[in-house]
C-alpha positions as CSV (number, residue, x, y, z in Angstrom):
1,X,1.0,2.7,2.6
2,X,3.9,4.9,1.5
3,X,3.4,8.6,1.8
4,X,5.2,11.6,0.4
5,X,5.6,14.6,2.6
6,X,6.8,17.9,1.1
7,X,8.2,20.5,3.6
8,X,9.3,24.0,2.8
9,X,12.6,24.7,4.7
10,X,14.9,27.7,4.1
11,X,18.3,26.1,3.4
12,X,20.8,28.8,2.5
13,X,23.9,26.7,2.3
14,X,25.1,23.1,1.7
15,X,25.6,22.8,5.5
16,X,21.9,23.7,6.0
17,X,20.9,21.1,3.4
18,X,22.9,18.4,5.0
19,X,21.5,19.3,8.5
20,X,17.9,19.1,7.2
21,X,18.6,15.7,5.5
22,X,20.1,14.3,8.8
23,X,17.1,15.4,10.7
24,X,14.7,13.9,8.2
25,X,16.6,10.6,7.8
26,X,16.7,10.2,11.6
27,X,12.9,10.0,11.8
28,X,11.3,6.6,12.1
29,X,9.8,5.1,8.9
30,X,11.7,7.3,6.4
31,X,12.8,5.5,3.3
32,X,14.2,8.4,1.2
33,X,14.8,12.1,1.3
34,X,15.1,14.4,-1.7
35,X,16.2,18.0,-1.5
36,X,14.7,20.3,-4.2
37,X,17.4,22.9,-4.6
38,X,15.4,25.5,-6.5
39,X,12.5,25.8,-4.1
40,X,14.1,25.0,-0.7
41,X,11.9,22.0,-0.3
42,X,12.4,18.7,1.3
43,X,10.6,15.6,0.0
44,X,10.4,12.7,2.4
45,X,9.0,9.3,1.4
46,X,8.3,6.6,3.9
47,X,5.8,4.5,5.8
48,X,4.3,5.7,9.0
49,X,6.2,9.0,9.2
50,X,4.8,11.5,11.7
51,X,4.8,14.7,9.6
52,X,4.0,17.0,12.5
53,X,7.0,15.6,14.5
54,X,9.2,16.0,11.5
55,X,8.2,19.6,11.0
56,X,8.7,20.4,14.7
57,X,12.2,18.9,14.5
58,X,13.1,21.0,11.5
59,X,11.7,24.1,13.2
60,X,14.0,23.6,16.1
61,X,17.0,23.9,13.8
62,X,15.8,26.3,11.1
63,X,13.1,28.3,13.0
64,X,10.8,27.8,10.0
65,X,9.3,24.7,8.4
66,X,6.0,24.7,6.6
67,X,4.3,21.5,5.5
68,X,3.4,22.0,1.8
69,X,1.6,18.7,1.1
70,X,1.1,15.2,2.3
71,X,0.0,12.5,-0.2
72,X,0.1,8.8,-1.0
73,X,2.9,7.5,-3.3
74,X,1.2,5.9,-6.3
75,X,2.9,2.8,-7.8
76,X,4.1,3.2,-11.3
77,X,1.5,2.3,-14.0
78,X,1.9,-1.2,-15.5
79,X,3.5,-1.2,-18.9
80,X,1.6,-2.3,-21.9
81,X,4.4,-4.7,-22.9
82,X,3.3,-8.3,-22.5
83,X,5.9,-10.9,-21.6
84,X,7.2,-12.8,-24.6
85,X,5.4,-16.1,-25.4
86,X,7.0,-19.3,-24.2
87,X,9.1,-21.1,-26.9
88,X,7.1,-23.7,-28.8
89,X,7.3,-27.3,-27.6
90,X,9.8,-29.5,-29.5
91,X,8.3,-32.7,-31.0
92,X,9.7,-35.9,-29.6
93,X,11.6,-38.1,-32.0
94,X,11.7,-41.8,-31.4
95,X,14.5,-43.9,-32.9
96,X,13.3,-46.9,-34.9
97,X,15.4,-49.8,-36.0
98,X,14.9,-51.4,-39.3
99,X,16.3,-54.9,-39.9
100,X,16.9,-56.1,-43.4
101,X,15.7,-59.4,-44.9
102,X,19.1,-60.9,-44.6
103,X,20.0,-62.5,-41.3
104,X,23.3,-61.3,-39.8
105,X,24.7,-64.9,-39.7
106,X,24.1,-65.7,-43.4
107,X,26.8,-65.6,-45.9
108,X,26.5,-65.0,-49.6
109,X,28.2,-67.1,-52.2
C-alpha cells in the first residue's frame, strides 16, 4: 500500500531544499519526493516508509521537522470512456468457377 507523508520542514534556501530531498530520497521505500515551496513542506510517497525515522533524520539536519499528515495514496478514478468496439467481422468470399456450355476443345464452323 502506497502512502503519502507530509512533513513541515523550514527550508530557507535552495541548498536547504536539496539537503531535505537527499535525506528523504535516501530512506528505504521512497518512490518520489515533492517540495511544496510556498509552505515549506515535503511530500514523500512510497511503500513501507518509516515516517518517524524520516522525521528524526530531518530533525538532525534542520532542528525542526513536524509530521503534518500520513495517508494512503488513492488510485486515480477510472474514466468513463469505454474502449472502442472491435471492428466488425469481414464476410468470407468464396470464388466460384462457372463453365460455359461449350467445351474448350470444340471448334465452331
